[in-house]
GUDRENTOR-901884 format. One record per atom (N, C-alpha, C): atom name; residue number from 0; z, y, x. Coordinates in steps of 0.02 Angstrom, whole numbers, plus 50000, padded with zeros to 5 digits. Layout:
N
+----+-----+-------+-------+-------+
|  a |   k |    zz |    yy |    xx |
+----+-----+-------+-------+-------+
| CA | NUM |     Z |     Y |     X |
...
+----+-----+-------+-------+-------+
END
This chain:
190
+----+-----+-------+-------+-------+
|  a |   k |    zz |    yy |    xx |
+----+-----+-------+-------+-------+
|  N |   0 | 55090 | 54333 | 53788 |
| CA |   0 | 55049 | 54360 | 53734 |
|  C |   0 | 54987 | 54317 | 53723 |
|  N |   1 | 54957 | 54290 | 53775 |
| CA |   1 | 54895 | 54252 | 53767 |
|  C |   1 | 54907 | 54188 | 53728 |
|  N |   2 | 54963 | 54154 | 53740 |
| CA |   2 | 54975 | 54090 | 53706 |
|  C |   2 | 54982 | 54099 | 53630 |
|  N |   3 | 55021 | 54148 | 53605 |
| CA |   3 | 55025 | 54158 | 53533 |
|  C |   3 | 54957 | 54174 | 53502 |
|  N |   4 | 54916 | 54213 | 53537 |
| CA |   4 | 54849 | 54230 | 53511 |
|  C |   4 | 54806 | 54167 | 53509 |
|  N |   5 | 54811 | 54124 | 53560 |
| CA |   5 | 54775 | 54061 | 53559 |
|  C |   5 | 54799 | 54018 | 53501 |
|  N |   6 | 54864 | 54014 | 53491 |
| CA |   6 | 54892 | 53974 | 53436 |
|  C |   6 | 54869 | 54000 | 53368 |
|  N |   7 | 54856 | 54065 | 53363 |
| CA |   7 | 54835 | 54093 | 53299 |
|  C |   7 | 54763 | 54077 | 53282 |
|  N |   8 | 54724 | 54053 | 53331 |
| CA |   8 | 54654 | 54037 | 53319 |
|  C |   8 | 54607 | 54095 | 53329 |
|  N |   9 | 54632 | 54153 | 53351 |
| CA |   9 | 54589 | 54212 | 53361 |
|  C |   9 | 54550 | 54209 | 53426 |
|  N |  10 | 54571 | 54168 | 53474 |
| CA |  10 | 54534 | 54160 | 53536 |
|  C |  10 | 54530 | 54085 | 53552 |
|  N |  11 | 54482 | 54067 | 53595 |
| CA |  11 | 54473 | 53997 | 53613 |
|  C |  11 | 54502 | 53980 | 53681 |
|  N |  12 | 54506 | 54029 | 53726 |
| CA |  12 | 54530 | 54018 | 53795 |
|  C |  12 | 54585 | 54069 | 53809 |
|  N |  13 | 54636 | 54047 | 53843 |
| CA |  13 | 54690 | 54092 | 53863 |
|  C |  13 | 54712 | 54075 | 53934 |
|  N |  14 | 54733 | 54126 | 53970 |
| CA |  14 | 54764 | 54116 | 54035 |
|  C |  14 | 54838 | 54130 | 54026 |
|  N |  15 | 54880 | 54086 | 54052 |
| CA |  15 | 54951 | 54093 | 54042 |
|  C |  15 | 54989 | 54073 | 54105 |
|  N |  16 | 55046 | 54105 | 54115 |
| CA |  16 | 55087 | 54087 | 54173 |
|  C |  16 | 55120 | 54019 | 54161 |
|  N |  17 | 55150 | 53993 | 54212 |
| CA |  17 | 55179 | 53927 | 54211 |
|  C |  17 | 55232 | 53920 | 54157 |
|  N |  18 | 55279 | 53967 | 54155 |
| CA |  18 | 55335 | 53962 | 54108 |
|  C |  18 | 55311 | 53963 | 54036 |
|  N |  19 | 55267 | 54011 | 54019 |
| CA |  19 | 55242 | 54016 | 53950 |
|  C |  19 | 55202 | 53954 | 53931 |
|  N |  20 | 55163 | 53928 | 53977 |
| CA |  20 | 55124 | 53868 | 53963 |
|  C |  20 | 55169 | 53809 | 53948 |
|  N |  21 | 55219 | 53798 | 53989 |
| CA |  21 | 55265 | 53742 | 53978 |
|  C |  21 | 55302 | 53749 | 53912 |
|  N |  22 | 55323 | 53810 | 53896 |
| CA |  22 | 55357 | 53822 | 53832 |
|  C |  22 | 55311 | 53807 | 53773 |
|  N |  23 | 55248 | 53829 | 53778 |
| CA |  23 | 55200 | 53818 | 53724 |
|  C |  23 | 55185 | 53744 | 53715 |
|  N |  24 | 55178 | 53708 | 53769 |
| CA |  24 | 55164 | 53636 | 53764 |
|  C |  24 | 55224 | 53601 | 53732 |
|  N |  25 | 55284 | 53621 | 53751 |
| CA |  25 | 55344 | 53591 | 53723 |
|  C |  25 | 55348 | 53604 | 53647 |
|  N |  26 | 55320 | 53661 | 53625 |
| CA |  26 | 55321 | 53678 | 53554 |
|  C |  26 | 55261 | 53651 | 53516 |
|  N |  27 | 55220 | 53610 | 53549 |
| CA |  27 | 55165 | 53577 | 53514 |
|  C |  27 | 55100 | 53616 | 53513 |
|  N |  28 | 55086 | 53656 | 53562 |
| CA |  28 | 55024 | 53694 | 53566 |
|  C |  28 | 54964 | 53647 | 53559 |
|  N |  29 | 54918 | 53664 | 53514 |
| CA |  29 | 54858 | 53623 | 53501 |
|  C |  29 | 54802 | 53645 | 53548 |
|  N |  30 | 54812 | 53632 | 53612 |
| CA |  30 | 54764 | 53652 | 53664 |
|  C |  30 | 54771 | 53605 | 53723 |
|  N |  31 | 54723 | 53609 | 53768 |
| CA |  31 | 54726 | 53570 | 53829 |
|  C |  31 | 54726 | 53618 | 53889 |
|  N |  32 | 54752 | 53594 | 53944 |
| CA |  32 | 54748 | 53631 | 54007 |
|  C |  32 | 54681 | 53612 | 54037 |
|  N |  33 | 54634 | 53659 | 54036 |
| CA |  33 | 54568 | 53644 | 54061 |
|  C |  33 | 54562 | 53657 | 54136 |
|  N |  34 | 54597 | 53707 | 54161 |
| CA |  34 | 54593 | 53722 | 54232 |
|  C |  34 | 54656 | 53757 | 54255 |
|  N |  35 | 54683 | 53734 | 54312 |
| CA |  35 | 54738 | 53772 | 54340 |
|  C |  35 | 54713 | 53840 | 54361 |
|  N |  36 | 54756 | 53890 | 54357 |
| CA |  36 | 54736 | 53958 | 54374 |
|  C |  36 | 54711 | 53965 | 54445 |
|  N |  37 | 54738 | 53924 | 54491 |
| CA |  37 | 54717 | 53929 | 54560 |
|  C |  37 | 54643 | 53916 | 54569 |
|  N |  38 | 54613 | 53876 | 54524 |
| CA |  38 | 54542 | 53860 | 54529 |
|  C |  38 | 54500 | 53921 | 54513 |
|  N |  39 | 54522 | 53961 | 54466 |
| CA |  39 | 54484 | 54019 | 54445 |
|  C |  39 | 54524 | 54083 | 54453 |
|  N |  40 | 54566 | 54085 | 54503 |
| CA |  40 | 54606 | 54144 | 54518 |
|  C |  40 | 54560 | 54204 | 54528 |
|  N |  41 | 54582 | 54262 | 54508 |
| CA |  41 | 54539 | 54321 | 54513 |
|  C |  41 | 54556 | 54364 | 54573 |
|  N |  42 | 54597 | 54340 | 54618 |
| CA |  42 | 54615 | 54380 | 54677 |
|  C |  42 | 54619 | 54334 | 54738 |
|  N |  43 | 54607 | 54362 | 54797 |
| CA |  43 | 54615 | 54323 | 54857 |
|  C |  43 | 54687 | 54300 | 54865 |
|  N |  44 | 54699 | 54244 | 54901 |
| CA |  44 | 54766 | 54217 | 54908 |
|  C |  44 | 54817 | 54266 | 54935 |
|  N |  45 | 54797 | 54314 | 54978 |
| CA |  45 | 54845 | 54361 | 55007 |
|  C |  45 | 54872 | 54410 | 54955 |
|  N |  46 | 54840 | 54416 | 54897 |
| CA |  46 | 54857 | 54468 | 54849 |
|  C |  46 | 54892 | 54440 | 54788 |
|  N |  47 | 54939 | 54394 | 54800 |
| CA |  47 | 54975 | 54363 | 54745 |
|  C |  47 | 55049 | 54383 | 54749 |
|  N |  48 | 55086 | 54359 | 54701 |
| CA |  48 | 55158 | 54370 | 54700 |
|  C |  48 | 55189 | 54343 | 54764 |
|  N |  49 | 55241 | 54378 | 54789 |
| CA |  49 | 55273 | 54357 | 54851 |
|  C |  49 | 55349 | 54363 | 54845 |
|  N |  50 | 55383 | 54327 | 54887 |
| CA |  50 | 55455 | 54332 | 54893 |
|  C |  50 | 55468 | 54366 | 54960 |
|  N |  51 | 55498 | 54426 | 54958 |
| CA |  51 | 55507 | 54464 | 55019 |
|  C |  51 | 55581 | 54480 | 55031 |
|  N |  52 | 55595 | 54495 | 55094 |
| CA |  52 | 55663 | 54514 | 55115 |
|  C |  52 | 55657 | 54570 | 55165 |
|  N |  53 | 55712 | 54606 | 55174 |
| CA |  53 | 55715 | 54654 | 55229 |
|  C |  53 | 55723 | 54614 | 55293 |
|  N |  54 | 55696 | 54641 | 55347 |
| CA |  54 | 55701 | 54607 | 55412 |
|  C |  54 | 55774 | 54592 | 55428 |
|  N |  55 | 55786 | 54530 | 55446 |
| CA |  55 | 55853 | 54509 | 55465 |
|  C |  55 | 55898 | 54489 | 55408 |
|  N |  56 | 55879 | 54503 | 55346 |
| CA |  56 | 55922 | 54486 | 55289 |
|  C |  56 | 55925 | 54411 | 55278 |
|  N |  57 | 55868 | 54378 | 55285 |
| CA |  57 | 55862 | 54306 | 55275 |
|  C |  57 | 55806 | 54284 | 55321 |
|  N |  58 | 55816 | 54229 | 55357 |
| CA |  58 | 55765 | 54206 | 55404 |
|  C |  58 | 55712 | 54162 | 55373 |
|  N |  59 | 55733 | 54116 | 55329 |
| CA |  59 | 55686 | 54068 | 55299 |
|  C |  59 | 55703 | 54059 | 55225 |
|  N |  60 | 55659 | 54026 | 55190 |
| CA |  60 | 55673 | 54010 | 55119 |
|  C |  60 | 55738 | 53971 | 55112 |
|  N |  61 | 55749 | 53924 | 55156 |
| CA |  61 | 55810 | 53883 | 55153 |
|  C |  61 | 55873 | 53926 | 55159 |
|  N |  62 | 55868 | 53982 | 55195 |
| CA |  62 | 55925 | 54027 | 55204 |
|  C |  62 | 55943 | 54066 | 55141 |
|  N |  63 | 55902 | 54058 | 55088 |
| CA |  63 | 55918 | 54092 | 55025 |
|  C |  63 | 55978 | 54061 | 54989 |
|  N |  64 | 55996 | 54001 | 55009 |
| CA |  64 | 56053 | 53967 | 54977 |
|  C |  64 | 56114 | 54012 | 54979 |
|  N |  65 | 56144 | 54024 | 54920 |
| CA |  65 | 56203 | 54066 | 54914 |
|  C |  65 | 56189 | 54140 | 54914 |
|  N |  66 | 56126 | 54159 | 54918 |
| CA |  66 | 56107 | 54230 | 54920 |
|  C |  66 | 56086 | 54255 | 54851 |
|  N |  67 | 56080 | 54322 | 54846 |
| CA |  67 | 56058 | 54354 | 54784 |
|  C |  67 | 55982 | 54362 | 54786 |
|  N |  68 | 55949 | 54332 | 54737 |
| CA |  68 | 55876 | 54334 | 54733 |
|  C |  68 | 55855 | 54365 | 54667 |
|  N |  69 | 55813 | 54417 | 54670 |
| CA |  69 | 55792 | 54452 | 54610 |
|  C |  69 | 55727 | 54422 | 54582 |
|  N |  70 | 55730 | 54403 | 54518 |
| CA |  70 | 55671 | 54382 | 54480 |
|  C |  70 | 55688 | 54387 | 54406 |
|  N |  71 | 55637 | 54393 | 54365 |
| CA |  71 | 55646 | 54406 | 54294 |
|  C |  71 | 55640 | 54341 | 54254 |
|  N |  72 | 55691 | 54324 | 54217 |
| CA |  72 | 55693 | 54262 | 54178 |
|  C |  72 | 55634 | 54257 | 54129 |
|  N |  73 | 55604 | 54198 | 54125 |
| CA |  73 | 55552 | 54184 | 54076 |
|  C |  73 | 55484 | 54212 | 54093 |
|  N |  74 | 55473 | 54232 | 54155 |
| CA |  74 | 55408 | 54261 | 54175 |
|  C |  74 | 55375 | 54217 | 54227 |
|  N |  75 | 55313 | 54235 | 54245 |
| CA |  75 | 55278 | 54199 | 54298 |
|  C |  75 | 55318 | 54205 | 54363 |
|  N |  76 | 55351 | 54262 | 54374 |
| CA |  76 | 55391 | 54272 | 54434 |
|  C |  76 | 55450 | 54223 | 54436 |
|  N |  77 | 55477 | 54207 | 54378 |
| CA |  77 | 55531 | 54157 | 54373 |
|  C |  77 | 55504 | 54089 | 54396 |
|  N |  78 | 55447 | 54070 | 54368 |
| CA |  78 | 55416 | 54007 | 54388 |
|  C |  78 | 55401 | 54004 | 54462 |
|  N |  79 | 55376 | 54060 | 54490 |
| CA |  79 | 55363 | 54063 | 54561 |
|  C |  79 | 55427 | 54055 | 54601 |
|  N |  80 | 55481 | 54089 | 54581 |
| CA |  80 | 55544 | 54083 | 54617 |
|  C |  80 | 55568 | 54010 | 54617 |
|  N |  81 | 55562 | 53976 | 54560 |
| CA |  81 | 55583 | 53906 | 54557 |
|  C |  81 | 55541 | 53862 | 54602 |
|  N |  82 | 55475 | 53874 | 54604 |
| CA |  82 | 55431 | 53835 | 54649 |
|  C |  82 | 55448 | 53849 | 54722 |
|  N |  83 | 55462 | 53912 | 54738 |
| CA |  83 | 55480 | 53930 | 54807 |
|  C |  83 | 55545 | 53895 | 54828 |
|  N |  84 | 55595 | 53898 | 54785 |
| CA |  84 | 55659 | 53865 | 54800 |
|  C |  84 | 55649 | 53790 | 54807 |
|  N |  85 | 55612 | 53761 | 54760 |
| CA |  85 | 55601 | 53689 | 54761 |
|  C |  85 | 55565 | 53666 | 54824 |
|  N |  86 | 55523 | 53709 | 54852 |
| CA |  86 | 55485 | 53690 | 54911 |
|  C |  86 | 55529 | 53677 | 54972 |
|  N |  87 | 55592 | 53700 | 54969 |
| CA |  87 | 55639 | 53688 | 55024 |
|  C |  87 | 55701 | 53650 | 54999 |
|  N |  88 | 55694 | 53618 | 54941 |
| CA |  88 | 55748 | 53576 | 54915 |
|  C |  88 | 55804 | 53613 | 54881 |
|  N |  89 | 55792 | 53674 | 54861 |
| CA |  89 | 55843 | 53713 | 54826 |
|  C |  89 | 55824 | 53719 | 54752 |
|  N |  90 | 55872 | 53736 | 54711 |
| CA |  90 | 55860 | 53749 | 54640 |
|  C |  90 | 55889 | 53816 | 54622 |
|  N |  91 | 55879 | 53836 | 54559 |
| CA |  91 | 55903 | 53901 | 54537 |
|  C |  91 | 55979 | 53907 | 54545 |
|  N |  92 | 56014 | 53852 | 54536 |
| CA |  92 | 56087 | 53854 | 54542 |
|  C |  92 | 56110 | 53866 | 54614 |
|  N |  93 | 56065 | 53858 | 54662 |
| CA |  93 | 56083 | 53868 | 54732 |
|  C |  93 | 56081 | 53942 | 54754 |
|  N |  94 | 56056 | 53985 | 54710 |
| CA |  94 | 56054 | 54057 | 54724 |
|  C |  94 | 56087 | 54094 | 54667 |
|  N |  95 | 56103 | 54156 | 54679 |
| CA |  95 | 56128 | 54199 | 54626 |
|  C |  95 | 56070 | 54242 | 54602 |
|  N |  96 | 56048 | 54232 | 54540 |
| CA |  96 | 55992 | 54270 | 54515 |
|  C |  96 | 56013 | 54342 | 54498 |
|  N |  97 | 55973 | 54389 | 54520 |
| CA |  97 | 55979 | 54459 | 54498 |
|  C |  97 | 55923 | 54467 | 54447 |
|  N |  98 | 55941 | 54465 | 54384 |
| CA |  98 | 55891 | 54465 | 54329 |
|  C |  98 | 55880 | 54536 | 54304 |
|  N |  99 | 55825 | 54565 | 54324 |
| CA |  99 | 55809 | 54633 | 54305 |
|  C |  99 | 55737 | 54635 | 54278 |
|  N | 100 | 55718 | 54688 | 54242 |
| CA | 100 | 55648 | 54693 | 54220 |
|  C | 100 | 55600 | 54693 | 54279 |
|  N | 101 | 55539 | 54670 | 54267 |
| CA | 101 | 55489 | 54664 | 54319 |
|  C | 101 | 55482 | 54728 | 54361 |
|  N | 102 | 55480 | 54785 | 54328 |
| CA | 102 | 55469 | 54847 | 54365 |
|  C | 102 | 55527 | 54865 | 54411 |
|  N | 103 | 55585 | 54833 | 54402 |
| CA | 103 | 55643 | 54848 | 54443 |
|  C | 103 | 55652 | 54800 | 54502 |
|  N | 104 | 55609 | 54750 | 54508 |
| CA | 104 | 55617 | 54701 | 54561 |
|  C | 104 | 55617 | 54732 | 54631 |
|  N | 105 | 55569 | 54777 | 54647 |
| CA | 105 | 55572 | 54807 | 54714 |
|  C | 105 | 55634 | 54850 | 54725 |
|  N | 106 | 55657 | 54885 | 54674 |
| CA | 106 | 55713 | 54931 | 54684 |
|  C | 106 | 55779 | 54895 | 54696 |
|  N | 107 | 55789 | 54834 | 54671 |
| CA | 107 | 55851 | 54799 | 54685 |
|  C | 107 | 55853 | 54776 | 54758 |
|  N | 108 | 55796 | 54763 | 54786 |
| CA | 108 | 55793 | 54747 | 54857 |
|  C | 108 | 55807 | 54811 | 54898 |
|  N | 109 | 55777 | 54865 | 54876 |
| CA | 109 | 55786 | 54930 | 54908 |
|  C | 109 | 55860 | 54950 | 54909 |
|  N | 110 | 55894 | 54940 | 54854 |
| CA | 110 | 55964 | 54961 | 54847 |
|  C | 110 | 56013 | 54914 | 54882 |
|  N | 111 | 55989 | 54854 | 54899 |
| CA | 111 | 56034 | 54805 | 54929 |
|  C | 111 | 56069 | 54761 | 54878 |
|  N | 112 | 56053 | 54770 | 54814 |
| CA | 112 | 56083 | 54729 | 54762 |
|  C | 112 | 56057 | 54657 | 54763 |
|  N | 113 | 56002 | 54646 | 54799 |
| CA | 113 | 55975 | 54579 | 54808 |
|  C | 113 | 55957 | 54570 | 54882 |
|  N | 114 | 55964 | 54509 | 54906 |
| CA | 114 | 55945 | 54493 | 54974 |
|  C | 114 | 55870 | 54479 | 54980 |
|  N | 115 | 55841 | 54458 | 54924 |
| CA | 115 | 55769 | 54443 | 54921 |
|  C | 115 | 55745 | 54459 | 54852 |
|  N | 116 | 55680 | 54472 | 54846 |
| CA | 116 | 55652 | 54488 | 54781 |
|  C | 116 | 55581 | 54461 | 54774 |
|  N | 117 | 55566 | 54436 | 54715 |
| CA | 117 | 55499 | 54417 | 54697 |
|  C | 117 | 55464 | 54480 | 54673 |
|  N | 118 | 55407 | 54497 | 54704 |
| CA | 118 | 55372 | 54557 | 54684 |
|  C | 118 | 55296 | 54546 | 54684 |
|  N | 119 | 55261 | 54589 | 54650 |
| CA | 119 | 55188 | 54585 | 54647 |
|  C | 119 | 55159 | 54609 | 54713 |
|  N | 120 | 55096 | 54594 | 54724 |
| CA | 120 | 55062 | 54617 | 54785 |
|  C | 120 | 55064 | 54693 | 54790 |
|  N | 121 | 55049 | 54726 | 54734 |
| CA | 121 | 55048 | 54799 | 54735 |
|  C | 121 | 55116 | 54828 | 54754 |
|  N | 122 | 55170 | 54799 | 54726 |
| CA | 122 | 55237 | 54822 | 54743 |
|  C | 122 | 55254 | 54806 | 54816 |
|  N | 123 | 55229 | 54749 | 54840 |
| CA | 123 | 55242 | 54731 | 54910 |
|  C | 123 | 55210 | 54782 | 54957 |
|  N | 124 | 55148 | 54801 | 54943 |
| CA | 124 | 55113 | 54850 | 54985 |
|  C | 124 | 55154 | 54915 | 54987 |
|  N | 125 | 55175 | 54939 | 54929 |
| CA | 125 | 55214 | 55001 | 54926 |
|  C | 125 | 55282 | 54993 | 54962 |
|  N | 126 | 55315 | 54937 | 54952 |
| CA | 126 | 55380 | 54925 | 54983 |
|  C | 126 | 55372 | 54923 | 55059 |
|  N | 127 | 55319 | 54890 | 55084 |
| CA | 127 | 55309 | 54885 | 55156 |
|  C | 127 | 55290 | 54952 | 55187 |
|  N | 128 | 55264 | 54998 | 55148 |
| CA | 128 | 55251 | 55065 | 55174 |
|  C | 128 | 55317 | 55099 | 55192 |
|  N | 129 | 55367 | 55089 | 55149 |
| CA | 129 | 55434 | 55118 | 55162 |
|  C | 129 | 55475 | 55076 | 55210 |
|  N | 130 | 55462 | 55011 | 55212 |
| CA | 130 | 55500 | 54963 | 55253 |
|  C | 130 | 55450 | 54919 | 55291 |
|  N | 131 | 55419 | 54945 | 55344 |
| CA | 131 | 55368 | 54906 | 55379 |
|  C | 131 | 55394 | 54840 | 55409 |
|  N | 132 | 55459 | 54834 | 55417 |
| CA | 132 | 55487 | 54773 | 55446 |
|  C | 132 | 55504 | 54721 | 55393 |
|  N | 133 | 55488 | 54734 | 55329 |
| CA | 133 | 55500 | 54685 | 55276 |
|  C | 133 | 55462 | 54620 | 55292 |
|  N | 134 | 55491 | 54564 | 55272 |
| CA | 134 | 55462 | 54499 | 55288 |
|  C | 134 | 55443 | 54462 | 55223 |
|  N | 135 | 55383 | 54437 | 55221 |
| CA | 135 | 55361 | 54395 | 55166 |
|  C | 135 | 55381 | 54323 | 55183 |
|  N | 136 | 55426 | 54294 | 55143 |
| CA | 136 | 55446 | 54225 | 55155 |
|  C | 136 | 55393 | 54176 | 55131 |
|  N | 137 | 55363 | 54192 | 55073 |
| CA | 137 | 55313 | 54147 | 55044 |
|  C | 137 | 55275 | 54185 | 54990 |
|  N | 138 | 55213 | 54166 | 54979 |
| CA | 138 | 55175 | 54194 | 54923 |
|  C | 138 | 55159 | 54139 | 54873 |
|  N | 139 | 55140 | 54158 | 54814 |
| CA | 139 | 55123 | 54109 | 54762 |
|  C | 139 | 55067 | 54064 | 54784 |
|  N | 140 | 55020 | 54091 | 54823 |
| CA | 140 | 54963 | 54052 | 54845 |
|  C | 140 | 54983 | 53997 | 54894 |
|  N | 141 | 55043 | 54004 | 54925 |
| CA | 141 | 55067 | 53954 | 54973 |
|  C | 141 | 55097 | 53893 | 54939 |
|  N | 142 | 55108 | 53897 | 54874 |
| CA | 142 | 55146 | 53845 | 54839 |
|  C | 142 | 55103 | 53808 | 54788 |
|  N | 143 | 55119 | 53745 | 54774 |
| CA | 143 | 55085 | 53710 | 54720 |
|  C | 143 | 55096 | 53745 | 54653 |
|  N | 144 | 55047 | 53743 | 54610 |
| CA | 144 | 55054 | 53773 | 54544 |
|  C | 144 | 55038 | 53847 | 54542 |
|  N | 145 | 55010 | 53873 | 54595 |
| CA | 145 | 54996 | 53945 | 54598 |
|  C | 145 | 54945 | 53965 | 54545 |
|  N | 146 | 54957 | 54019 | 54512 |
| CA | 146 | 54906 | 54049 | 54469 |
|  C | 146 | 54911 | 54035 | 54395 |
|  N | 147 | 54957 | 53994 | 54373 |
| CA | 147 | 54961 | 53981 | 54301 |
|  C | 147 | 54908 | 53932 | 54278 |
|  N | 148 | 54889 | 53938 | 54214 |
| CA | 148 | 54843 | 53889 | 54185 |
|  C | 148 | 54794 | 53921 | 54137 |
|  N | 149 | 54735 | 53892 | 54131 |
| CA | 149 | 54687 | 53910 | 54080 |
|  C | 149 | 54693 | 53858 | 54025 |
|  N | 150 | 54705 | 53881 | 53965 |
| CA | 150 | 54712 | 53837 | 53907 |
|  C | 150 | 54652 | 53846 | 53862 |
|  N | 151 | 54631 | 53792 | 53831 |
| CA | 151 | 54576 | 53794 | 53784 |
|  C | 151 | 54599 | 53761 | 53719 |
|  N | 152 | 54588 | 53795 | 53664 |
| CA | 152 | 54606 | 53767 | 53599 |
|  C | 152 | 54566 | 53704 | 53586 |
|  N | 153 | 54599 | 53653 | 53563 |
| CA | 153 | 54565 | 53590 | 53547 |
|  C | 153 | 54508 | 53600 | 53498 |
|  N | 154 | 54518 | 53645 | 53450 |
| CA | 154 | 54466 | 53658 | 53400 |
|  C | 154 | 54402 | 53684 | 53433 |
|  N | 155 | 54410 | 53724 | 53486 |
| CA | 155 | 54351 | 53750 | 53520 |
|  C | 155 | 54310 | 53695 | 53553 |
|  N | 156 | 54344 | 53644 | 53577 |
| CA | 156 | 54308 | 53589 | 53611 |
|  C | 156 | 54279 | 53539 | 53561 |
|  N | 157 | 54300 | 53542 | 53499 |
| CA | 157 | 54272 | 53498 | 53448 |
|  C | 157 | 54204 | 53521 | 53424 |
|  N | 158 | 54189 | 53586 | 53431 |
| CA | 158 | 54125 | 53614 | 53412 |
|  C | 158 | 54079 | 53611 | 53473 |
|  N | 159 | 54022 | 53575 | 53469 |
| CA | 159 | 53979 | 53568 | 53528 |
|  C | 159 | 53955 | 53634 | 53558 |
|  N | 160 | 53937 | 53682 | 53517 |
| CA | 160 | 53913 | 53746 | 53543 |
|  C | 160 | 53968 | 53785 | 53578 |
|  N | 161 | 54027 | 53787 | 53549 |
| CA | 161 | 54083 | 53822 | 53579 |
|  C | 161 | 54105 | 53786 | 53643 |
|  N | 162 | 54106 | 53719 | 53641 |
| CA | 162 | 54125 | 53680 | 53701 |
|  C | 162 | 54077 | 53695 | 53758 |
|  N | 163 | 54012 | 53699 | 53743 |
| CA | 163 | 53964 | 53714 | 53796 |
|  C | 163 | 53976 | 53783 | 53825 |
|  N | 164 | 53992 | 53831 | 53782 |
| CA | 164 | 54007 | 53899 | 53806 |
|  C | 164 | 54070 | 53900 | 53849 |
|  N | 165 | 54120 | 53863 | 53829 |
| CA | 165 | 54183 | 53859 | 53868 |
|  C | 165 | 54169 | 53831 | 53937 |
|  N | 166 | 54133 | 53776 | 53942 |
| CA | 166 | 54119 | 53746 | 54006 |
|  C | 166 | 54074 | 53791 | 54049 |
|  N | 167 | 54027 | 53826 | 54017 |
| CA | 167 | 53985 | 53874 | 54053 |
|  C | 167 | 54028 | 53930 | 54082 |
|  N | 168 | 54075 | 53954 | 54042 |
| CA | 168 | 54120 | 54007 | 54066 |
|  C | 168 | 54158 | 53984 | 54128 |
|  N | 169 | 54187 | 53923 | 54126 |
| CA | 169 | 54226 | 53899 | 54182 |
|  C | 169 | 54183 | 53887 | 54244 |
|  N | 170 | 54122 | 53863 | 54234 |
| CA | 170 | 54077 | 53855 | 54292 |
|  C | 170 | 54064 | 53922 | 54325 |
|  N | 171 | 54053 | 53973 | 54285 |
| CA | 171 | 54041 | 54040 | 54312 |
|  C | 171 | 54104 | 54068 | 54347 |
|  N | 172 | 54162 | 54056 | 54317 |
| CA | 172 | 54225 | 54079 | 54348 |
|  C | 172 | 54236 | 54046 | 54415 |
|  N | 173 | 54223 | 53981 | 54420 |
| CA | 173 | 54232 | 53945 | 54483 |
|  C | 173 | 54184 | 53973 | 54536 |
|  N | 174 | 54120 | 53985 | 54517 |
| CA | 174 | 54073 | 54013 | 54565 |
|  C | 174 | 54094 | 54083 | 54587 |
|  N | 175 | 54119 | 54123 | 54540 |
| CA | 175 | 54143 | 54191 | 54557 |
|  C | 175 | 54203 | 54187 | 54603 |
|  N | 176 | 54248 | 54140 | 54590 |
| CA | 176 | 54306 | 54132 | 54633 |
|  C | 176 | 54285 | 54112 | 54703 |
|  N | 177 | 54236 | 54068 | 54708 |
| CA | 177 | 54213 | 54047 | 54774 |
|  C | 177 | 54184 | 54107 | 54812 |
|  N | 178 | 54148 | 54151 | 54776 |
| CA | 178 | 54122 | 54211 | 54808 |
|  C | 178 | 54179 | 54254 | 54835 |
|  N | 179 | 54233 | 54261 | 54796 |
| CA | 179 | 54291 | 54301 | 54819 |
|  C | 179 | 54321 | 54269 | 54882 |
|  N | 180 | 54329 | 54204 | 54882 |
| CA | 180 | 54356 | 54169 | 54940 |
|  C | 180 | 54312 | 54180 | 55001 |
|  N | 181 | 54246 | 54179 | 54991 |
| CA | 181 | 54198 | 54187 | 55046 |
|  C | 181 | 54191 | 54259 | 55068 |
|  N | 182 | 54209 | 54307 | 55025 |
| CA | 182 | 54198 | 54379 | 55039 |
|  C | 182 | 54260 | 54421 | 55023 |
|  N | 183 | 54318 | 54404 | 55050 |
| CA | 183 | 54379 | 54440 | 55030 |
|  C | 183 | 54379 | 54515 | 55047 |
|  N | 184 | 54347 | 54534 | 55104 |
| CA | 184 | 54347 | 54605 | 55122 |
|  C | 184 | 54307 | 54646 | 55073 |
|  N | 185 | 54249 | 54620 | 55052 |
| CA | 185 | 54208 | 54656 | 55003 |
|  C | 185 | 54244 | 54659 | 54937 |
|  N | 186 | 54275 | 54603 | 54916 |
| CA | 186 | 54311 | 54601 | 54853 |
|  C | 186 | 54367 | 54653 | 54851 |
|  N | 187 | 54406 | 54655 | 54904 |
| CA | 187 | 54462 | 54703 | 54906 |
|  C | 187 | 54437 | 54775 | 54904 |
|  N | 188 | 54382 | 54789 | 54941 |
| CA | 188 | 54355 | 54857 | 54942 |
|  C | 188 | 54328 | 54876 | 54874 |
|  N | 189 | 54292 | 54830 | 54841 |
| CA | 189 | 54262 | 54845 | 54777 |
|  C | 189 | 54315 | 54852 | 54723 |
+----+-----+-------+-------+-------+
END
């Protein structure tokens, strides 16, 4: 949603997941990648998307080869799954994708329809309450490209006043992110 609004000229800055960003660039998006999302991520590294399995279902990421892995096509979770697989020399063709809506990702693991599932931090917390022996194979923060991208419309950077505001915004976001990294317990509690 952010990329089409950026393309329409109604906003100057957008945050977008990896897949949407790459698609927009391929379609000629008139913007630049000003900052990877990991630089200005709004959550501590432990609270990102994760790939989880039931205990004993799969030992390592490499063991996913030939297994059923749940993730939703065309989403940030899809991009995360591809990065996770790539980190151990696998590709999407090396697993059987269980393609379900985002809200169904935890339930396909629960039902046994998938051996592993990409899920949000919130869903992982809930899933682990029911299955304390669940294993996190990897989180988005563990992989290159974590967090998506911040895009800035080229037109915004052509105007000196707007460009100054954009850079001021990013400086503040980076300082805020550093505070989160330095104070994760307070951030989580607040």
